[in-house]
N, C-alpha and C positions, 0 to 999 in steps of 0.2 A: 503493500500500499504506499502511495505517495504521501509523504508528510508535509504539511504546510507550516512554515514558520508563523508562530503565534502573532508576532508584531505585524507581519505582512497580512495575516488574516484580519487583525483588529483594524488596520489602516483601511483595508478594503471594505470591510463591513461598515465602518464609520463613514466612508465616502458614499455608500449606497444609501444608508439611513439619512444622513444630513441633506442629501439631494432629492429626497422625496418631496413631493409638492407641499406636504403639511409643514416641513421643516425648512424649506428653502429660503424663506424670508424671516426666520427667527434667529435669536441668539441662542448659542449653545455653550454649556459649561461642560468642559471635559476634565475628568479626573484621571491623571495618568498615575495610577497607584503602583505600589511595590517598587519605588525607586531604590529602596534599600536592597532589594533582590537584584535590580539592575546593576547597582554599583558592585555588588558581590560577583556578578557574572562577567563584568567587563575583562578582568584579567584572564578569565578561562577561555574565552572565545573571541574570535576576531570578527568584529561587527562587519567589516568590509566583504567578508565571505558571503554574508547574507544580504547586505546592502552595498553592492559595488560602487554606488555613487557617493558613499560616505568616504570623504578624503581626509578628514582630520584625525587627530590622535584617538585610536580606539579605546584607549584606557583613560581618557579624560572625560569624567562624569559630565561635566558642564557642557562640553562639546556634544557628546552623545544626546543629551537632554535637548539642547538647541536643535539638533538634526531632527529628532523624532517630532519636536513641537512643530517644526517647519513642515514636516510630511503631512501632519493633520491640519495645519493652517492652510496648506495648498488646497484643501478640500472644502473649506468653509471659511466665508468672509468674517462672520460674526462669532468669533471663538474665543472664549475665556478659558484658559487651560491652567491647571494647577497640577503640579507634581506632588504626590502624596506618599506617605507611609502610614497606612491605617493603624499600625501598632504604636505610632508616636502620637500620644494624645495632644501634646502642644502643637504639632503640626497640623493635626485634624482641626483642632479649635481655630487656629489661624486661618486655615483654608475656608472653613465654613463662615467665619466672620468676614472674610473677604468676599466671599460668594454673596452673602446677604447684602453687604454694601453695594456691590456690583448690581444686583437684582434692584435694589431699592432706588439706586441713582438712575438705572435705565428707565424704570417706570416713572420717575419724577420728570425725566427729560422728555419721555414719550408724551406725557400729558402736559407739557410745558409749565410744570410747577417749580422746576429748578433752573 
């Protein structure tokens, strides 16, 4: 059986979903979870083997995160993305506070209140 890289699958599925008519003109909040596992895997595998267009340092977490964020942003104009580690309660609280602020600000602007 042919195995598909999970990140390729996630990017492809995201593109299909966000480009459906219902979501085409909406903002999307994307949680890229398990950043801790990503960091752990970087030294163990060569990212460019799976993503040949990745040209930066495959062991640099910041570059890898930027690359994946760009792949998702290429598929959706109104995208708010957050890298998360669900086991880090401080990170999750920060992310949810940030999302709440983003959603409220967007609604206020949409209705010309702010």
